[in-house]
C-alpha positions as CSV (number, residue, x, y, z in Angstrom):
1,X,-2.6,36.1,-18.9
2,X,-2.3,33.1,-16.7
3,X,-5.0,32.9,-14.2
4,X,-3.9,32.1,-10.4
5,X,-4.8,28.6,-9.2
6,X,-8.1,28.8,-7.0
7,X,-7.6,29.4,-2.9
8,X,-6.4,26.9,-0.5
9,X,-9.5,26.5,1.7
10,X,-8.9,25.7,5.3
11,X,-9.1,22.4,6.2
12,X,-8.5,21.0,2.7
13,X,-5.1,19.6,3.9
14,X,-6.2,18.2,7.1
15,X,-9.4,16.5,5.3
16,X,-6.9,15.0,2.9
17,X,-4.3,14.0,5.3
18,X,-7.5,11.9,7.0
19,X,-8.2,10.3,4.1
20,X,-4.8,9.1,3.5
21,X,-4.6,8.1,7.4
22,X,-8.0,6.1,7.0
23,X,-7.1,4.1,4.3
24,X,-3.9,3.0,5.5
25,X,-5.0,2.4,9.2
26,X,-8.1,-0.1,7.7
27,X,-5.9,-1.7,5.1
28,X,-3.1,-2.2,7.9
29,X,-5.6,-3.6,10.4
30,X,-6.1,-6.5,7.9
31,X,-2.4,-7.8,8.5
32,X,-2.7,-9.3,12.1
33,X,-6.1,-11.1,10.9
34,X,-4.7,-13.2,8.3
35,X,-3.5,-15.8,10.4
36,X,-6.9,-16.0,12.3
37,X,-8.7,-15.8,8.6
38,X,-6.6,-18.8,7.6
39,X,-7.1,-20.8,10.6
40,X,-10.7,-19.9,10.9
41,X,-11.6,-20.9,7.3
42,X,-9.4,-24.1,7.4
43,X,-7.5,-23.5,4.4
44,X,-3.5,-24.0,2.9
45,X,-1.3,-21.4,1.8
46,X,-2.4,-22.0,-1.9
47,X,-5.9,-21.5,-1.0
48,X,-5.4,-18.5,0.7
49,X,-3.4,-16.8,-2.0
50,X,-6.2,-17.6,-4.2
51,X,-8.6,-15.9,-1.8
52,X,-6.6,-12.9,-1.6
53,X,-6.3,-12.4,-5.2
54,X,-10.1,-11.5,-4.8
55,X,-8.9,-8.5,-2.7
56,X,-6.5,-7.6,-6.0
57,X,-9.5,-8.1,-8.4
58,X,-11.9,-6.1,-6.4
59,X,-9.2,-3.0,-6.3
60,X,-8.4,-3.1,-10.1
61,X,-12.1,-3.4,-11.0
62,X,-13.2,-0.2,-8.9
63,X,-10.1,1.6,-9.9
64,X,-11.3,3.0,-13.5
65,X,-14.7,3.1,-12.7
66,X,-13.6,5.4,-9.6
67,X,-11.7,7.6,-11.9
68,X,-14.6,8.0,-14.4
69,X,-17.2,8.8,-11.4
70,X,-14.8,11.0,-9.7
71,X,-14.2,13.1,-13.1
72,X,-17.8,13.5,-13.4
73,X,-19.1,14.1,-9.7
74,X,-16.2,14.9,-7.8
75,X,-13.7,12.9,-5.5
76,X,-15.7,14.0,-2.1
77,X,-18.7,11.2,-2.6
78,X,-16.0,8.7,-3.7
79,X,-13.7,9.2,-0.6
80,X,-16.6,9.1,1.7
81,X,-18.5,6.3,0.2
82,X,-15.0,3.9,-0.4
83,X,-13.8,5.0,3.2
84,X,-17.2,3.9,4.8
85,X,-17.5,0.8,3.0
86,X,-13.8,0.0,3.7
87,X,-14.5,0.5,7.1
88,X,-17.8,-1.2,7.4
89,X,-16.2,-4.5,5.5
90,X,-13.6,-4.9,8.3
91,X,-15.6,-6.4,10.6
92,X,-16.9,-9.0,8.0
93,X,-13.5,-10.1,7.4
94,X,-13.2,-10.9,11.1
95,X,-16.2,-13.3,11.1
96,X,-16.2,-14.9,7.5
97,X,-15.7,-18.8,8.2
98,X,-15.9,-20.1,4.8
99,X,-14.3,-20.2,1.6
100,X,-17.1,-18.5,-0.2
101,X,-17.9,-15.7,2.4
102,X,-14.0,-14.8,2.7
103,X,-13.8,-14.7,-0.9
104,X,-16.8,-11.8,-0.9
105,X,-15.3,-10.2,1.7
106,X,-12.5,-9.7,0.4
107,X,-13.4,-8.5,-3.0
108,X,-15.8,-5.9,-1.6
109,X,-12.9,-5.1,0.7
110,X,-10.4,-4.3,-2.2
111,X,-13.3,-2.6,-4.4
112,X,-13.3,0.1,-1.5
113,X,-9.8,0.2,-1.0
114,X,-9.5,1.0,-4.8
115,X,-12.1,3.4,-4.5
116,X,-10.6,5.5,-1.8
117,X,-7.3,4.9,-3.1
118,X,-8.1,6.6,-6.5
119,X,-10.4,9.3,-5.2
120,X,-7.7,10.8,-2.4
121,X,-4.9,11.0,-4.9
122,X,-7.5,12.9,-7.5
123,X,-8.1,15.0,-4.2
124,X,-4.3,15.3,-3.1
125,X,-3.6,16.6,-6.6
126,X,-6.1,19.3,-6.3
127,X,-5.0,20.3,-2.8
128,X,-1.5,20.5,-4.0
129,X,-2.4,22.5,-6.8
130,X,-4.1,25.2,-5.2
131,X,-1.4,25.2,-2.6
132,X,0.9,25.9,-5.4
133,X,3.7,23.5,-3.4
134,X,4.5,20.2,-3.2
135,X,2.5,18.2,-0.6
136,X,2.2,14.8,-2.3
137,X,4.9,13.3,-0.2
138,X,3.4,14.4,2.9
139,X,0.2,12.7,2.3
140,X,1.5,9.5,1.2
141,X,3.5,9.6,4.2
142,X,0.0,9.7,6.2
143,X,-1.1,6.6,4.7
144,X,2.1,4.9,6.3
145,X,1.1,6.4,9.4
146,X,-2.0,5.1,9.2
147,X,-0.5,1.5,8.5
148,X,1.3,1.6,11.4
149,X,-1.4,2.8,13.9
150,X,-3.4,0.1,12.2
151,X,-1.1,-2.8,12.4
152,X,0.0,-1.6,16.1
153,X,-3.1,-0.7,17.3
154,X,-5.0,-4.2,15.9
155,X,-1.9,-6.3,17.3
156,X,-2.5,-4.6,20.7
157,X,-6.0,-5.2,20.6
158,X,-5.7,-8.7,20.0
159,X,-2.7,-9.4,22.6
160,X,-4.9,-7.8,25.2
161,X,-7.5,-10.7,24.9
162,X,-10.0,-8.8,22.6
163,X,-11.7,-11.1,19.8
164,X,-10.8,-10.3,15.9
165,X,-14.0,-9.3,15.7
166,X,-14.2,-6.8,18.5
167,X,-10.6,-5.7,17.6
168,X,-12.2,-4.8,14.3
169,X,-15.4,-2.8,15.3
170,X,-12.8,-0.7,17.6
171,X,-10.9,0.5,14.2
172,X,-14.3,1.0,12.1
173,X,-15.5,3.3,14.9
174,X,-11.8,5.3,14.9
175,X,-11.9,5.0,10.8
176,X,-15.7,6.4,10.5
177,X,-15.0,9.2,13.3
178,X,-12.1,10.2,10.9
179,X,-14.2,10.4,8.0
180,X,-16.8,12.5,9.7
181,X,-14.3,15.1,10.6
182,X,-12.8,15.2,6.9
183,X,-16.6,15.0,5.2
184,X,-17.1,18.9,5.4
185,X,-13.6,19.8,4.6
186,X,-13.1,17.8,1.3
187,X,-13.4,19.5,-1.8
188,X,-15.5,18.8,-4.8
189,X,-12.4,17.9,-7.0
190,X,-12.9,16.5,-10.6
191,X,-10.0,14.6,-12.0
192,X,-8.9,14.6,-15.7
193,X,-9.3,11.1,-16.8
194,X,-6.0,9.6,-18.9
195,X,-6.7,6.9,-21.3
196,X,-4.3,3.7,-20.1
197,X,-1.9,2.5,-22.6
198,X,0.5,-0.5,-22.4
199,X,4.0,0.8,-21.4
200,X,6.6,0.6,-23.7
201,X,10.4,1.4,-23.6
202,X,11.8,2.8,-20.5
203,X,8.0,3.4,-19.4
204,X,7.7,-0.6,-19.3
205,X,11.0,-0.7,-17.1
206,X,9.9,1.8,-14.8
207,X,6.1,0.3,-14.6
208,X,7.8,-3.3,-13.7
209,X,10.3,-1.7,-11.2
210,X,7.2,-0.1,-9.5
211,X,5.2,-3.2,-9.4
212,X,8.3,-5.4,-7.9
213,X,8.4,-2.8,-5.2
214,X,4.7,-2.9,-4.5
215,X,4.8,-6.7,-4.5
216,X,7.4,-6.6,-1.5
217,X,4.7,-3.9,0.2
218,X,1.9,-6.4,-0.4
219,X,3.6,-9.6,0.4
220,X,4.6,-8.0,4.0
221,X,1.2,-6.8,4.5
222,X,-0.7,-10.6,3.5
223,X,2.3,-12.9,4.5
224,X,4.3,-11.1,7.0
225,X,2.5,-12.3,9.9
226,X,2.3,-16.0,8.5
227,X,6.0,-15.7,8.0
228,X,7.0,-14.8,11.4
229,X,4.7,-17.2,13.3
230,X,5.3,-20.0,11.3
231,X,9.0,-19.4,11.8
232,X,8.3,-19.2,15.5
233,X,9.7,-15.4,15.9
234,X,6.5,-14.5,17.6
235,X,3.2,-15.8,18.9
236,X,0.0,-15.7,16.9
237,X,-1.4,-12.7,18.6
238,X,1.8,-10.6,17.8
239,X,1.9,-11.6,14.2
240,X,1.4,-7.9,13.3
241,X,4.2,-6.6,14.7
242,X,6.5,-7.0,11.4
243,X,3.9,-5.1,9.6
244,X,3.8,-2.9,12.2
245,X,7.8,-2.2,12.1
246,X,8.0,-2.3,8.4
247,X,5.2,0.6,8.4
248,X,7.6,2.8,11.0
249,X,10.4,2.3,8.8
250,X,8.5,3.5,5.6
251,X,7.4,6.4,7.4
252,X,10.7,7.4,8.5
253,X,12.1,7.0,5.2
254,X,9.4,8.8,3.3
255,X,9.2,11.6,5.5
256,X,13.0,12.2,4.8
257,X,12.7,11.2,1.5
258,X,12.7,14.5,-0.7
259,X,15.8,15.6,1.1
260,X,17.5,12.5,0.7
261,X,16.9,12.4,-3.0
262,X,18.0,15.9,-3.5
263,X,21.3,15.2,-1.4
264,X,22.2,11.6,-2.9
265,X,20.5,11.9,-6.3
266,X,17.9,9.0,-7.7
267,X,20.5,6.4,-8.8
268,X,21.9,6.2,-5.2
269,X,18.4,6.4,-3.7
270,X,17.4,3.4,-6.1
271,X,20.6,1.6,-5.6
272,X,21.1,1.8,-1.9
273,X,17.2,1.3,-1.3
274,X,17.3,-1.9,-3.6
275,X,20.1,-3.3,-1.8
276,X,19.2,-2.3,2.0
277,X,15.5,-4.2,0.9
278,X,17.3,-7.6,0.0
279,X,19.4,-7.3,3.1
280,X,16.1,-6.8,5.1
281,X,15.3,-10.2,3.3
282,X,18.4,-11.9,4.2
283,X,18.1,-10.8,7.7
284,X,14.5,-11.7,8.3
285,X,15.0,-15.1,6.9
286,X,18.7,-16.3,7.5
287,X,19.6,-13.9,10.4
288,X,19.9,-14.7,14.4
289,X,16.3,-14.9,16.0
290,X,17.3,-12.2,18.4
291,X,17.5,-9.6,15.6
292,X,15.4,-11.1,12.6
293,X,12.3,-8.9,13.0
294,X,14.7,-6.2,12.5
295,X,14.5,-7.2,8.9
296,X,11.2,-5.7,8.7
297,X,13.0,-2.4,9.2
298,X,15.5,-2.4,6.9
299,X,13.0,-3.5,4.1
300,X,10.5,-0.9,5.1
301,X,13.6,1.7,5.0
302,X,14.9,0.8,1.9
303,X,11.6,0.3,0.0
304,X,10.1,4.0,1.0
305,X,11.6,6.0,-1.8
306,X,11.7,3.8,-4.7
307,X,8.7,4.3,-5.7
308,X,8.6,8.2,-5.6
309,X,11.8,7.9,-7.9
310,X,10.0,6.1,-10.2
311,X,7.0,8.3,-10.4
312,X,9.3,11.2,-11.2
313,X,11.2,9.5,-13.9
314,X,7.8,8.6,-15.4
315,X,7.1,12.2,-15.5
316,X,10.5,13.0,-17.1
317,X,10.6,10.7,-19.8
318,X,9.9,11.3,-23.1
319,X,8.8,7.8,-24.7
320,X,5.3,8.4,-23.8
321,X,3.2,11.2,-22.9
322,X,4.1,11.6,-18.9
323,X,0.3,11.6,-17.8
324,X,0.1,8.2,-19.7
325,X,3.0,6.6,-18.6
326,X,2.3,7.6,-14.8
327,X,-1.0,5.9,-15.3
328,X,0.6,2.8,-16.8
329,X,3.0,2.8,-14.1
330,X,0.3,3.0,-11.3
331,X,-1.7,0.2,-12.8
332,X,1.2,-2.2,-13.0
333,X,2.2,-1.0,-9.7
334,X,-1.3,-1.7,-8.1
335,X,-1.2,-4.9,-9.9
336,X,2.0,-5.9,-7.5
337,X,0.4,-4.9,-4.5
338,X,-2.9,-6.2,-4.6
339,X,-2.7,-9.3,-7.1
340,X,1.1,-10.2,-6.6
341,X,0.6,-12.1,-3.1
342,X,-1.7,-14.4,-4.5
343,X,1.1,-15.7,-6.6
344,X,3.3,-15.7,-3.6
345,X,0.8,-18.4,-2.0
346,X,1.1,-20.3,-4.9
347,X,4.9,-20.3,-5.0
348,X,4.7,-20.8,-0.8
349,X,2.7,-24.1,-1.6
350,X,5.7,-25.6,-3.7
351,X,8.9,-24.0,-2.2
352,X,7.7,-22.6,1.5
353,X,6.9,-19.2,2.4
354,X,10.3,-18.6,3.2
355,X,11.3,-19.7,-0.1
356,X,9.0,-17.3,-1.8
357,X,10.4,-14.3,0.4
358,X,13.7,-15.2,-0.8
359,X,12.6,-14.5,-4.4
360,X,11.7,-11.4,-3.4
361,X,14.9,-10.4,-2.0
362,X,16.7,-11.4,-5.4
363,X,13.8,-9.2,-7.2
364,X,14.8,-6.1,-5.0
365,X,18.8,-7.0,-6.3
366,X,17.4,-6.8,-9.8
367,X,15.9,-3.1,-9.0
368,X,18.9,-2.0,-7.2
369,X,20.8,-2.8,-10.8
370,X,18.4,-0.8,-12.6
371,X,19.4,2.3,-10.9
372,X,21.8,3.8,-13.4
373,X,19.2,3.3,-16.2
374,X,16.3,5.0,-14.6
375,X,18.7,7.6,-13.3
376,X,19.6,8.4,-17.2
377,X,15.8,9.5,-17.9
């Protein structure tokens, strides 16, 4: 006889949503501060790219450790510990004025982000299981909402004349308050660690497509403000507007994503999403200045449902056991969003930042061309 799942405790969904919200919020608060950090440290694009690699390394190092600890001790302490450290390190990014101090701060920030990211997903799986109905898309939509709130709020504070440090102190207070509300409602969820394996066959294709799409998101986060300020589209204090527009569009796309996939099918979502994202880059880089910022909306809307479709395909394929396939796709995907922007800095040093973004447009066309193969999984 099959045992029924444990009850769905009141407040557990709220706590999960707050965890996703905090992670997206604090991460996005970094986006408007990138130009300030670059100017304060007096570095070029290539050096900034190498520094951003520390954020990715910190996350990649923390993720497997967090998975093991969450399996033994539960996700609750990892969510609270990672979220608190993430919030406290944000002001450090606002005052770091040398290459070494910025590198250390970014490594710690990345490790904290990787910790809360893994732990909140372990928690979300348990909450979804207890509720016995799909909830994951909604949780991830809260991450996007947090991204909008973080980029928009920080941009507004900077535009109002607050210093980067003062702005981050406000953001830290907001994040810690949300974590305090979530803390008593979090479950002691324990994960089931799945051994990682190098993807092969169609799983490798899914992983590369996920990494490409995550790379776009990482590029908008870490380089979007520098791109639009360098092109003269907005002033320095308004540099975070691009990511804010991107986050709004991605949130709208994710909230409507499940219904869109049911009506249009995976192949059309992938193809249309890839083409729309590439078109957004064209609009941003070559469109009239009056509407170039709308390119961020097209990029966010186009990319919003590509990764969920890829994860669904990883769960259906039979080349590898689905849990191992999903773990492999996740690993390479995060490599794209966390480590990829460092490569953009190196490319930008040679061909300019707009040239690096043109390459992203081409990669998204390749995602569109792979749609039919993915849909056959």
